C-alpha positions as a Markdown table, in Angstrom:
| # | Residue | x | y | z |
|---|---|---|---|---|
| 1 | Met | 6.9 | 18.0 | -15.0 |
| 2 | Ile | 7.3 | 14.3 | -14.2 |
| 3 | Pro | 10.7 | 13.2 | -12.9 |
| 4 | Glu | 12.5 | 10.5 | -15.0 |
| 5 | Thr | 13.0 | 8.3 | -11.9 |
| 6 | Leu | 10.7 | 7.8 | -9.0 |
| 7 | Thr | 11.0 | 5.7 | -5.8 |
| 8 | Thr | 7.7 | 4.6 | -4.2 |
| 9 | Lys | 6.1 | 2.0 | -2.0 |
| 10 | Val | 3.8 | -0.5 | -3.8 |
| 11 | Val | 0.2 | -0.3 | -2.5 |
| 12 | Gly | -2.3 | -3.1 | -2.4 |
| 13 | Val | 0.2 | -5.8 | -1.7 |
| 14 | Ser | -2.2 | -7.6 | 0.6 |
| 15 | Phe | -4.6 | -8.2 | -2.4 |
| 16 | Asn | -2.4 | -11.0 | -3.5 |
| 17 | Lys | -3.6 | -14.4 | -2.3 |
| 18 | Asn | 0.0 | -15.4 | -1.4 |
| 19 | Tyr | 0.6 | -12.4 | 0.7 |
| 20 | Pro | 2.8 | -12.0 | 2.8 |
| 21 | Gln | 5.0 | -15.0 | 1.6 |
| 22 | Asn | 5.2 | -13.6 | -1.9 |
| 23 | Ile | 6.8 | -10.4 | -0.6 |
| 24 | Phe | 9.1 | -12.2 | 1.8 |
| 25 | Asn | 10.3 | -14.4 | -1.2 |
| 26 | Leu | 11.4 | -11.2 | -3.0 |
| 27 | Ser | 14.2 | -10.9 | -0.5 |
| 28 | Asn | 15.7 | -14.0 | -2.1 |
| 29 | Ser | 15.4 | -12.3 | -5.5 |
| 30 | Ile | 17.2 | -9.3 | -4.3 |
| 31 | Val | 20.1 | -11.4 | -2.9 |
| 32 | Ala | 20.3 | -13.2 | -6.3 |
| 33 | Gly | 20.3 | -9.8 | -8.2 |
| 34 | Asp | 16.9 | -10.6 | -9.8 |
| 35 | Val | 15.3 | -7.3 | -9.2 |
| 36 | Glu | 13.5 | -6.7 | -12.5 |
| 37 | Leu | 9.8 | -6.0 | -12.3 |
| 38 | Ser | 7.2 | -5.2 | -15.0 |
| 39 | Ile | 4.4 | -2.6 | -14.8 |
| 40 | Glu | 1.2 | -2.9 | -16.7 |
| 41 | Arg | -1.8 | -0.6 | -17.1 |
| 42 | Glu | -5.0 | -1.9 | -15.8 |
| 43 | Leu | -7.5 | -0.1 | -18.0 |
| 44 | Asn | -10.6 | -1.7 | -16.6 |
| 45 | Asn | -9.9 | -1.1 | -12.9 |
| 46 | Pro | -13.2 | 0.2 | -11.5 |
| 47 | Ser | -11.5 | 2.0 | -8.6 |
| 48 | Asp | -8.8 | 3.8 | -10.5 |
| 49 | Lys | -8.8 | 4.7 | -14.2 |
| 50 | Ser | -5.1 | 5.3 | -14.1 |
| 51 | Ala | -4.2 | 2.0 | -12.3 |
| 52 | Ile | -0.8 | 0.5 | -13.0 |
| 53 | Lys | -0.1 | -3.0 | -11.7 |
| 54 | Val | 3.3 | -4.1 | -10.5 |
| 55 | Leu | 4.3 | -7.7 | -11.5 |
| 56 | Lys | 7.2 | -10.0 | -11.0 |
| 57 | Asn | 7.5 | -12.8 | -13.6 |
| 58 | Gly | 3.8 | -12.1 | -14.5 |
| 59 | Asp | 2.7 | -12.5 | -10.8 |
| 60 | Phe | 0.7 | -9.6 | -9.4 |
| 61 | Leu | 2.4 | -7.8 | -6.5 |
| 62 | Gly | 0.4 | -4.7 | -6.0 |
| 63 | Tyr | -0.1 | -1.2 | -7.6 |
| 64 | Val | 1.8 | 1.9 | -8.2 |
| 65 | Pro | 0.2 | 4.5 | -5.8 |
| 66 | Met | -2.7 | 6.4 | -7.4 |
| 67 | Leu | -1.0 | 9.8 | -7.4 |
| 68 | Ile | 2.1 | 8.5 | -9.3 |
| 69 | Ala | -0.1 | 6.3 | -11.5 |
| 70 | Ser | -2.2 | 9.3 | -12.5 |
| 71 | Ser | 1.0 | 11.2 | -13.5 |
| 72 | Ile | 2.6 | 8.5 | -15.6 |
| 73 | Ser | -0.4 | 6.5 | -17.0 |
| 74 | Ser | -0.9 | 8.9 | -19.8 |
| 75 | Glu | 2.7 | 8.6 | -20.8 |
| 76 | Ile | 2.4 | 4.8 | -20.8 |
| 77 | Asp | -0.8 | 5.0 | -22.8 |
| 78 | Ser | 0.9 | 7.2 | -25.4 |
| 79 | Gly | 3.7 | 4.6 | -25.9 |
| 80 | Lys | 6.4 | 5.8 | -23.5 |
| 81 | Val | 8.0 | 2.9 | -21.7 |
| 82 | Trp | 8.5 | 2.9 | -18.0 |
| 83 | Ser | 10.5 | 0.2 | -16.2 |
| 84 | Ala | 10.6 | -0.9 | -12.6 |
| 85 | Glu | 12.9 | -2.8 | -10.2 |
| 86 | Ile | 12.7 | -3.9 | -6.6 |
| 87 | Glu | 14.5 | -1.5 | -4.3 |
| 88 | Glu | 13.7 | -2.9 | -0.9 |
| 89 | Val | 11.4 | -5.3 | 1.0 |
| 90 | Leu | 10.1 | -3.2 | 3.9 |
| 91 | Ile | 9.6 | -4.9 | 7.2 |
| 92 | Ser | 8.5 | -2.8 | 10.1 |
| 93 | Thr | 9.6 | -3.8 | 13.6 |
| 94 | His | 6.0 | -3.3 | 14.7 |
| 95 | Asn | 4.4 | -5.4 | 12.0 |
| 96 | Thr | 7.0 | -8.1 | 11.0 |
| 97 | Asp | 4.3 | -10.3 | 9.5 |
| 98 | Lys | 3.1 | -7.6 | 7.1 |
| 99 | Pro | 6.0 | -6.7 | 4.7 |
| 100 | Gly | 5.8 | -4.0 | 2.1 |
| 101 | Leu | 7.7 | -3.3 | -1.1 |
| 102 | Lys | 9.6 | -0.3 | -2.3 |
| 103 | Ile | 10.4 | 0.1 | -6.0 |
| 104 | Leu | 12.3 | 2.3 | -8.4 |
| 105 | Leu | 10.4 | 3.4 | -11.5 |
| 106 | Trp | 12.1 | 5.1 | -14.5 |
| 107 | Arg | 11.2 | 6.4 | -17.9 |
| 108 | Asn | 13.2 | 4.6 | -20.6 |
| 109 | Gln | 14.9 | 7.0 | -23.1 |
């Protein structure tokens, strides 16, 4: 059974041409309370048939990890709505120039 809420890191954030600045800029969004994200199925992804993109205002941020995407993609495909928001910008003390992103996903009722 799939939980109704999930917390996960976003993968593939470095695929964005504006990385890492685009992730650093999300810190300003969090401070302003603008944490809403959108998720979108990427049906033609050659690497992952269950791929789910994470977007902020239509701009690509990365992907829901494959294991989670494979669990919820069929629900999305069948019309169930999942939402997402920024939970945290992750900055490692060992890699301060390579931030990550942690999100909250939930199934809408």
